[in-house]
C-alpha positions in Angstrom: -176.5 -23.3 140.2 -180.1 -23.8 142.3 -178.5 -27.7 143.3 -175.8 -26.0 145.3 -176.4 -24.9 148.3 -177.2 -21.4 149.8 -173.4 -21.3 151.7 -171.9 -21.9 147.9 -174.3 -19.2 146.2 -173.2 -16.5 148.6 -169.5 -17.4 148.0 -169.4 -17.5 144.2 -171.1 -13.4 144.2 -168.9 -12.3 146.6 -166.0 -13.8 144.9 -167.3 -12.4 141.9 -167.8 -8.8 143.6 -164.4 -9.0 144.8 -162.6 -10.3 141.0 -165.0 -7.6 139.1 -166.9 -9.8 137.2 -170.8 -10.1 137.1 -172.4 -11.9 139.7 -175.9 -12.7 138.2 -177.1 -12.7 134.9 -177.2 -9.7 132.8 -178.2 -8.7 129.6 -175.9 -7.3 127.1 -176.5 -3.5 127.9 -175.7 -3.4 131.3 -172.4 -5.6 130.5 -171.7 -3.2 127.9 -171.8 -0.4 130.3 -169.9 -2.7 133.1 -167.1 -2.7 130.7 -167.1 0.1 129.7 -166.6 1.9 133.4 -164.3 -1.1 134.2 -161.8 0.5 132.1 -159.1 3.5 133.1 -160.2 6.5 132.6 -158.4 8.4 129.5 -157.0 10.7 131.5 -154.9 7.9 132.9 -154.7 5.7 130.1 -151.4 5.9 128.2 -152.9 4.9 125.3 -154.6 8.8 124.5 -151.9 11.8 124.7 -153.7 14.5 127.0 -150.3 15.5 128.0 -151.5 18.7 126.2 -152.6 22.3 127.5 -153.4 25.4 125.5 -150.9 28.3 126.5 -153.6 30.2 128.0 -151.5 33.3 129.3 -149.6 34.2 125.6 -152.9 33.6 124.3 -154.3 36.6 126.1 -151.7 38.5 125.8 -152.1 37.8 122.2 -155.7 38.3 121.6 -155.5 41.8 123.6 -152.5 43.3 121.3 -154.9 41.9 118.6 -158.0 43.6 120.2 -155.7 47.2 120.5 -155.7 47.1 117.0 -159.1 46.3 116.5 -158.3 42.9 114.2 -160.1 41.4 117.0 -163.1 41.8 119.0 -164.0 40.7 122.5 -167.5 41.4 123.7 -166.7 40.2 127.1 -163.7 43.0 127.1 -165.8 45.3 125.4 -168.7 45.1 128.0 -166.4 45.1 130.9 -165.0 48.5 129.3 -168.7 49.9 129.2 -169.4 49.2 132.2 -166.1 50.9 133.9 -167.2 54.0 131.3 -170.3 54.1 133.1 -169.3 54.0 136.3 -167.0 56.3 135.9 -169.7 58.9 134.7 -172.0 58.1 137.5 -169.1 59.7 139.6 -168.0 56.1 141.4 -165.0 55.2 142.4 -163.3 52.0 140.4 -164.9 48.9 141.8 -162.8 46.7 143.7 -163.7 43.3 144.8 -164.8 42.2 148.5 -161.9 40.0 148.7 -159.0 42.6 147.9 -160.4 46.3 149.7 -158.7 45.3 152.9 -155.3 44.5 151.3 -155.9 47.7 149.5 -156.2 49.9 152.5 -153.7 47.8 154.0 -150.5 49.0 151.7 -151.8 52.6 151.8 -151.3 52.7 156.1 
């Protein structure tokens, strides 16, 4: 390629960019990375089956039922219950998130 003209080298480089080929010589590590990123992402590749999503609503209801019977311990829900109890002991009203405060006032009117 050294004997070819400057124009021919630039056209070869542009052609390689357009068709997704290597525009200059690289080591094996770089070509491996290029090969990995040139393929389809796993969620778009029909070879991988990623159509499964867990049933979050049903699982939450199941875990809440088990928690009520004392068969499952959810530490985050325990923490939230404890915070509600302590807030009530201080005499404060129940906490309402900022984005819902106006809606509750509007419903009362």
